[in-house]
KEBA-79531 format. One line per 5 residues: number of its first residue (from 1); their letters; for each residue x, z, y of N, C-alpha, C. Coordinates in steps of 0.001 Angstrom, whole numbers, plus 500000, padded with zeros to 6 digits. Example, Ala and Ser with C-alpha at 12.3 -4.5 7.8 and 13.67 -1.06 7.14 Angstrom:
2
1) as) 513190 507800 494310 512300 507800 495500 513200 507800 496700  512850 507080 497750 513670 507140 498940 512900 507870 500030
//
This chain:
278
1) vknst) 513684 484459 504725 512231 484529 504623 511583 484852 505971  512296 484590 507057 511769 484965 508366 510455 484263 508686  510268 483037 508175 509003 482342 508432 507877 482951 507607  508174 483379 506381 507158 483968 505510 506741 485362 505968  507682 486115 506538 507372 487464 507030 506953 487458 508499
6) ytdkf) 507035 486293 509121 506684 486103 510537 507629 486845 511485  508769 487295 510994 509743 487918 511889 510413 486878 512782  510269 485595 512436 510827 484558 513299 510187 484577 514678  508936 485028 514759 508261 485125 516052 508954 486166 516937  509341 487286 516332 510083 488311 517076 511447 487766 517495
11) gkkfp) 512104 487050 516573 513421 486516 516867 513421 485537 518029  512363 484746 518137 512272 483790 519241 512057 484492 520576  511319 485599 520541 511030 486318 521779 512166 487250 522178  512836 487829 521165 513919 488781 521444 515158 488386 520636  515801 487287 520979 516932 486794 520174 518105 487762 520092
16) nrffe) 518293 488599 521089 519413 489541 521073 519126 490794 520249  517901 490900 519751 517523 492064 518943 517101 491654 517532  517470 490455 517154 517069 489922 515847 518308 489489 515069  518464 490022 513861 519636 489721 513037 519171 489178 511685  519499 487931 511422 519085 487300 510170 520207 487423 509144
21) nfiae) 519889 487979 507982 520898 488225 506953 520795 487277 505761  519837 486377 505809 519661 485377 504754 519518 486070 503386  520126 485502 502319 519947 486073 500978 521051 487107 500742  521010 488176 501526 522043 489216 501450 521389 490554 501782  520538 491012 500873 519733 492206 501136 520580 493463 501313
26) qnmlg) 521695 493573 500579 522552 494741 500741 523172 494767 502134  523623 493616 502601 524149 493543 503966 523081 493931 504978  521863 493471 504737 520753 493764 505643 520511 495266 505743  520467 495950 504593 520241 497395 504600 521432 498141 505176  522644 497673 504887 523831 498308 505451 523872 498181 506962
31) taagl) 523503 497003 507468 523436 496794 508917 522411 497723 509549  521245 497842 508906 520191 498712 509434 520646 500164 509480  521310 500621 508417 521791 502002 508395 522824 502233 509487  523677 501237 509717 524668 501355 510782 524029 501418 512157  523029 500577 512384 522318 500605 513662 521623 501944 513871
36) aacgk) 521018 502472 512799 520350 503772 512907 521350 504870 513239  522554 504783 512668 523590 505780 512949 524031 505734 514406  523819 504580 515045 524162 504421 516466 522995 504757 517389  521902 505243 516818 520761 505649 517629 519687 504603 517802  519837 503452 517173 518808 502418 517240 517697 502715 516230
41) ipfva) 516579 501986 516355 515475 502113 515402 515281 500752 514746  516012 500481 513674 515925 499161 513040 514708 499017 512135  514070 497864 512212 513004 497484 511284 513545 496380 510380  513483 496612 509091 513937 495644 508098 512702 495019 507459  512695 493703 507306 511530 493044 506704 511980 491991 505709
46) tfaaf) 511421 492059 504508 511638 491038 503490 510546 491177 502439  510549 490306 501445 509606 490458 500341 509883 491798 499648  508843 492499 499281 509014 493809 498643 509879 493719 497390  509734 492638 496637 510504 492482 495399 512001 492418 495660  512393 491949 496840 513816 491764 497118 514528 493070 497453
51) ytray) 513771 494137 497726 514418 495432 497970 515083 495968 496706  514693 495455 495546 515360 495897 494316 516841 495545 494341  517195 494493 495054 518592 494053 495131 519438 494980 495993  518798 495845 496751 519536 496737 497656 519090 498187 497502  518568 498513 496326 518005 499862 496160 519065 500945 496272
56) dfirm) 520307 500642 495870 521353 501656 496030 521596 501962 497503  521459 500955 498368 521610 501174 499806 520442 502001 500344  519244 501718 499854 518067 502493 500264 518227 503946 499841  518695 504139 498624 518895 505495 498099 519896 506268 498954  521019 505650 499281 522026 506341 500093 521529 506575 501513
61) aaisg) 520749 505641 502046 520174 505835 503381 519215 507015 503383  518442 507150 502301 517524 508285 502195 518294 509595 502102  519370 509601 501325 520203 510799 501211 520761 511191 502573  521093 510187 503378 521668 510432 504704 520622 510745 505762  519346 510645 505399 518290 510876 506378 518245 509801 507443
66) snikl) 518561 508579 507058 518639 507476 508011 517268 507138 508597  517255 506850 509884 516006 506546 510595 515723 505041 510566  515634 504477 509357 515347 503052 509237 513903 502845 508788  513352 501720 509168 511968 501377 508829 511982 500103 507978  511376 500176 506827 511357 499054 505897 509946 498493 505788
71) vgthv) 509834 497179 505846 508547 496512 505642 508692 495589 504438  507852 495803 503432 507871 494963 502242 506622 494107 502185  506790 492800 502220 505647 491886 502212 505512 491216 500842  504468 490417 500684 504252 489636 499459 504211 490545 498234  503302 491512 498291 503215 492497 497215 502113 492131 496220
76) gvsig) 502368 492450 494959 501337 492361 493945 501005 490965 493463  500053 490914 492528 499624 489630 491965 498870 488792 492986  498414 489420 494054 497622 488708 495064 498439 487717 495880  499766 487643 495667 500525 486598 496360 500282 485238 495710  499809 485248 494445 499373 484002 493831 500440 483167 493171
81) edgps) 500549 481915 493620 501315 480895 492904 502815 481155 492842  503362 482001 493700 504811 482246 493697 505298 482864 492392  504413 483537 491675 504765 484039 490358 505410 485413 490346  505660 485956 489152 506066 487351 489008 507422 487699 489604  508338 486730 489706 509653 487047 490277 509550 487437 491741
86) qmgle) 508488 486994 492402 508307 487278 493828 507297 488398 494092  506632 488870 493062 505560 489859 493233 506119 491280 493258  506022 491942 494398 506428 493343 494462 505389 494207 493776  505714 494699 492592 504753 495480 491816 505271 496869 491459  506472 497191 491918 507053 498499 491657 507574 499168 492922
91) diamm) 507254 498573 494078 507841 499024 495333 507385 500411 495759  506108 500743 495547 505645 502088 495907 506415 503121 495097  506558 502868 493801 507292 503796 492937 508735 503957 493398  509375 502857 493762 510761 502898 494227 510918 503754 495469  510062 503511 496444 510205 504195 497731 509736 505647 497657
96) aaqpg) 508642 505885 496956 508107 507245 496865 509023 508166 496076  509894 507596 495254 510810 508412 494453 511860 509113 495308  512120 508583 496504 513146 509165 497362 512548 510235 498276  513021 511470 498186 512476 512536 499038 512624 512198 500523  511588 512498 501272 511639 512307 502718 511262 510928 503197
101) vtvly) 510937 510009 502283 510540 508659 502683 509020 508590 502799  508538 508186 503956 507107 508004 504186 506686 506630 503667  505582 506577 502932 505098 505311 502365 503699 505024 502895  503549 503907 503605 502286 503532 504233 501812 502183 503691  500488 502032 503605 499920 500804 503031 498678 500399 503818
106) psdat) 498859 499741 504969 497710 499313 505776 496950 498168 505123  495653 498084 505447 494800 497068 504834 494362 495972 505786  494389 496246 507088 493967 495212 508036 494921 495160 509218  494652 494248 510154 495556 494028 511281 495641 495247 512189  494508 495888 512460 494505 497050 513348 495338 498180 512766
111) ctyrl) 495111 498480 511503 495853 499556 510849 497345 499240 510808  497684 497993 510516 499091 497597 510471 499747 497783 511827  499077 497322 512870 499609 497436 514232 499876 498895 514585  498898 499743 514315 499028 501160 514666 500099 501854 513832  500189 501509 512556 501175 502177 511709 502595 501721 512016
116) vetaa) 502767 500491 512479 504091 500058 512933 504506 500880 514152  503574 501076 515074 503851 501944 516224 504226 503350 515770  503434 503883 514860 503660 505238 514362 505006 505347 513660  505345 504336 512868 506629 504342 512162 507795 504365 513137  507678 503604 514224 508751 503555 515214 508975 504913 515862
121) mhkgm) 507909 505666 516045 508017 506978 516696 508373 508097 515723  508199 507844 514434 508461 508865 513418 509952 508963 513136  510463 510169 513051 511873 510384 512741 512046 510428 511231  512721 509436 510684 512945 509379 509252 512598 508021 508679  512966 507810 507429 512729 506516 506796 511247 506307 506504
126) vyira) 510770 505112 506804 509372 504742 506563 509344 503411 505824  508494 503317 504816 508248 502049 504125 506807 501630 504366  506611 500418 504871 505281 499868 505111 505056 498716 504133  504026 498839 503319 503693 497817 502320 502673 496841 502913  503019 495574 502948 502156 494580 503598 501795 493466 502624
131) grpks) 500508 493236 502444 500052 492184 501547 500147 490809 502175  500035 489786 501342 500109 488408 501810 498762 487815 502213  497675 488065 501479 496414 487370 501776 495858 487694 503163  495173 486720 503732 494434 486984 504961 493314 487961 504633  493070 488885 505540 492031 489887 505275 491177 490092 506519
136) pvlyg) 489933 490480 506338 489075 490779 507490 489608 491987 508260  489190 492107 509498 489545 493282 510299 488472 494341 510091  488875 495474 509558 487936 496556 509266 487714 497479 510453  488763 497665 511242 488746 498711 512259 488790 498131 513671  488139 498834 514588 488166 498446 515988 489510 498744 516617
141) pdetf) 489769 498171 517794 491087 498316 518424 491427 499739 518841  490440 500599 518959 490699 501977 519390 490843 502957 518228  490747 502456 517005 490874 503337 515836 492297 503900 515762  492408 505153 515384 493719 505788 515280 494062 506070 513817  495353 506077 513530 495852 506322 512177 497064 507234 512275
146) qiggs) 497144 508181 511376 498273 509098 511400 498927 509177 510030  500201 509469 510026 500907 509672 508770 500277 510857 508047  499959 510659 506776 499298 511706 506008 497789 511656 506077  497246 510587 506654 495797 510475 506804 495181 509473 505843  493865 509350 505929 493102 508355 505171 491795 508127 505915
151) kvirq) 491023 507159 505475 489723 506873 506088 488647 506764 505004  487587 507530 505162 486419 507366 504299 485546 506312 504962  485458 505128 504359 484781 504018 505042 483391 503712 504489  483031 504306 503378 481666 504236 502853 481348 505581 502213  480192 506168 502587 479817 507437 501974 478335 507722 502192
156) sasdi) 477794 508544 501305 476422 509022 501437 476306 510324 500665  475195 511003 500856 474971 512279 500171 474719 512099 498682  474424 510871 498255 474104 510626 496846 475260 510019 496054  476454 509993 496619 477603 509392 495939 477938 510139 494650  478250 509380 493591 478588 510002 492309 479994 509623 491830
161) ltiva) 480732 508886 492652 482102 508497 492310 482847 508163 493590  484115 508572 493666 484975 508186 494777 485937 507104 494310  485969 505990 495039 486911 504907 494748 487986 504917 495828  489240 505003 495403 490373 505072 496330 491201 503801 496183  491466 503140 497303 492209 501878 497262 492945 501683 498579
166) agvtl) 493760 500634 498625 494454 500245 499852 494881 498794 499702  495062 498121 500829 495471 496731 500776 494383 495838 500210  494780 494842 499440 493829 493852 498920 492749 494494 498061  493086 495559 497342 492081 496168 496465 491033 496958 497243  491323 497301 498491 490290 497952 499302 489127 496989 499526
171) fealk) 489445 495726 499764 488393 494731 499971 487654 494425 498668  488369 494501 497553 487700 494367 496257 486761 495548 496028  487189 496735 496446 486342 497928 496311 485084 497806 497162  485211 497204 498336 484040 497021 499194 483060 496015 498584  483584 494973 497937 482700 494041 497222 481976 494769 496091
176) aydtl) 482731 495593 495367 482143 496355 494263 481099 497333 494771  481350 497907 495933 480394 498839 496547 479034 498169 496723  479041 496954 497243 477780 496237 497468 477057 495958 496149  477818 495557 495137 477218 495278 493825 476640 496547 493207  477395 497628 493276 476944 498900 492709 475736 499443 493459
181) kaagv) 475746 499296 494773 474617 499768 495574 473338 499035 495179  473456 497737 494972 472290 496945 494563 471773 497369 493192  472681 497940 492377 472294 498399 491037 471877 499868 491027  471847 500474 492217 471421 501865 492314 472511 502887 492060  473771 502448 492101 474906 503359 491903 475598 503564 493247
186) svriv) 475618 504793 493722 476179 505098 495036 477603 505634 494898  478541 504975 495562 479943 505386 495479 480532 505569 496873  481584 506346 496925 482315 506596 498172 483607 505786 498144  483998 505212 499282 485212 504400 499363 486197 505057 500327  487423 505280 499853 488479 505870 500670 489615 504866 500834
191) dlysi) 489993 504604 502079 491157 503786 502405 492365 504716 502480  493201 504685 501444 494362 505579 501390 495574 504861 501982  495588 504725 503296 496656 503975 503953 497974 504738 503998  497932 506054 503822 499158 506856 503743 499273 507400 502323  500264 506904 501593 500447 507324 500204 501403 508508 500115
196) vpidr) 502456 508487 500933 503370 509623 501056 503647 509848 502537  503268 510996 503090 502494 512071 502471 501038 511643 502259  500355 512355 501393 499002 511974 501003 497976 512943 501590  496784 512432 501850 495701 513236 502432 494964 513979 501316  495566 515039 500841 495012 515792 499710 493648 516388 500049
201) ttlld) 493479 516838 501279 492224 517482 501675 491041 516526 501550  491179 515322 502109 490088 514345 502033 489821 513925 500597  490872 513748 499818 490689 513364 498416 489940 514438 497639  490319 515689 497835 489636 516783 497138 488190 516912 497597  487976 516837 498911 486607 516941 499436 485729 515819 498883
206) sarat) 486272 514609 498853 485504 513464 498351 485227 513600 496861  486229 514009 496109 486044 514166 494661 485000 515231 494350  485074 516346 495034 484130 517438 494788 482709 517054 495181  482596 516142 496155 481270 515679 496575 480724 514599 495653  481566 514099 494736 481148 513008 493838 481363 513394 492371
211) qgril) 480977 514627 492055 480990 515127 490673 482384 515153 490050  483409 515334 490895 484773 515473 490394 485377 514212 489823  484907 513049 490296 485351 511769 489737 486057 510916 490789  487210 510373 490413 487934 509439 491272 488364 508235 490444  488194 507048 491027 488711 505808 490453 489683 505205 491456
216) tvedh) 490936 505005 491058 491911 504368 491943 492108 502917 491522  492366 502062 492514 492558 500629 492260 493745 500159 493083  494729 499531 492433 495934 499133 493168 496538 497850 492626  497105 497061 493518 497838 495845 493164 499311 496223 492989  499576 496979 491934 500885 497587 491670 500895 497930 490194
221) yahgg) 502063 498068 489624 502118 498518 488233 501508 499908 488095  501144 500262 486872 500364 501477 486637 501140 502766 486864  502466 502714 486777 503257 503935 486890 503904 504060 488269  503748 505210 488884 504448 505500 490127 503813 504976 491393  502597 504467 491302 501953 503893 492474 500903 504781 493097
226) lgdav) 499912 504149 493707 498839 504865 494400 498084 505790 493450  497765 505293 492266 497004 506094 491312 497720 507364 490911  499012 507259 490643 499781 508442 490271 499901 509415 491439  499998 508886 492663 500052 509757 493840 498760 510556 493977  497628 509894 493761 496332 510579 493823 496227 511615 492710
231) lsavg) 496629 511240 491507 496569 512165 490374 497413 513405 490627  498606 513225 491172 499469 514370 491473 498840 515290 492509  498078 514696 493434 497476 515481 494512 496271 516284 494055  495446 515708 493186 494173 516358 492847 494065 516812 491397  494938 516311 490538 494875 516673 489128 494929 518166 488859
236) pegik) 495818 518905 489550 495886 520349 489311 494586 521095 489612  493685 520463 490366 492396 521085 490693 491306 520694 489692  491696 520019 488627 490731 519661 487591 489954 518391 487858  490396 517609 488838 489718 516349 489157 490162 515275 488162  489205 514538 487628 489495 513454 486689 489776 512173 487467
241) vhkla) 490965 511598 487250 491354 510371 487941 491465 509228 486932  490702 508167 487176 490752 506950 486363 491503 505892 487173  492392 505140 486530 493248 504210 487258 493048 502765 486811  492877 501881 487796 492956 500438 487574 494232 499954 488242  495079 499264 487486 496356 498778 488007 496798 497592 487163
246) vrtip) 497876 496955 487581 498434 495830 486829 499254 496405 485670  498880 496104 484451 499481 496753 483280 500326 495825 482402  500381 494559 482746 501221 493617 481999 501989 492742 482985  503018 492042 482490 503768 491131 483351 502843 489986 483758  502665 489769 485053 501731 488727 485505 502347 487333 485440
251) hsgkp) 501579 486361 485884 502043 484978 485912 501537 484320 487186  501878 483078 487365 501458 482335 488547 499987 481937 488440  499338 481837 489590 497939 481426 489612 497357 481590 490996  496096 481296 491139 495421 481495 492414 495211 482993 492639  495407 483472 493871 495330 484909 494133 494061 485577 493625
256) delvd) 492897 484994 493935 491651 485641 493522 491497 485660 492008  491992 484616 491354 491917 484574 489894 492843 485613 489260  494026 485803 489839 494965 486791 489306 494451 488209 489513  493901 488479 490680 493341 489810 490953 492257 490143 489938  491422 489170 489637 490366 489389 488648 490938 489504 487235
261) hfgig) 491843 488612 486885 492379 488566 485522 493129 489840 485147  493851 490410 486105 494662 491590 485801 493929 492907 486056  492619 492816 486199 491786 494009 486146 491739 494871 487375  491990 494271 488555 491936 495068 489781 490947 494487 490792  490128 493557 490352 489141 492932 491223 487802 493639 491197
266) arsiv) 486877 493135 491983 485554 493753 492121 484834 493863 490784  484951 492838 489948 484271 492863 488652 484750 494029 487796  486057 494236 487760 486617 495338 486970 486250 496694 487559  486188 496762 488880 485809 498016 489535 484369 498378 489190  483484 497398 489241 482077 497639 488900 481958 498113 487456
271) eaakq) 482648 497427 486553 482587 497809 485139 483108 499222 484922  484240 499548 485558 484819 500883 485403 483909 501948 485992  483340 501665 487165 482453 502635 487818 481233 502932 486953  480659 501900 486367 479485 502108 485508 479852 502900 484257  481021 502626 483702 481461 503339 482507 481723 504815 482810
276) itk) 482360 505081 483950 482701 506455 484329 481456 507283 484616  480456 506654 485224 479288 507410 485698 478101 507385 484748  478223 506726 483608 477062 506620 482715 476745 507956 482029
//
């Protein structure tokens, strides 16, 4: 999948630092763990769904404290026509389950670039979740991102709900923001690019400023993903968390149609926001 993940570009520029493992994910993870044991910083890249074939290797690498970096692409229903066998919809849950694994979910090119740099410098296993659709650039080239951080990208003193998203659903949340604003409903938008560790302080501050209400939106199954991470962080403080996620086995289709159909698009966000705040 080197052409689909664009790692072929790296391979052409640095042929002596590129190892193609073809359809052998366990070999790929074993090679990465071996390189890390020799002091290298290996980056592994494949479709997020394919890491399920090597999860025992990931688990043992985590137990060993291996300094490997994993990038999972083609996540969620937003990959479109490839269908459910290729849709990574449980990857956050898989990676977050292992203690000591950092889980990052950038939404645009700037954030991705910076988090790849950060992952390389971080000691320990890192998983970076990368979506397939083309997306606008939200951040300027000088924007900084840190592990355990987040970005509040829309806010006002009159906000009555905090919407937390990342990846493709962040852009759906921004569409919903415009619709809600036109209807007189003011909401706050948080880009939760670091899921593990999570920015509990910003989430709590935002929730308390918006009447204790949070709505999470994710292109992931409902259990073990972004929504559950937010709930674990703020639930003990009495914050009510409402979750939009993919709740049934998806099918093939156009990306925008699937995002809408499975209840994680702008239309569903607007409906949920109005219901929560009425």
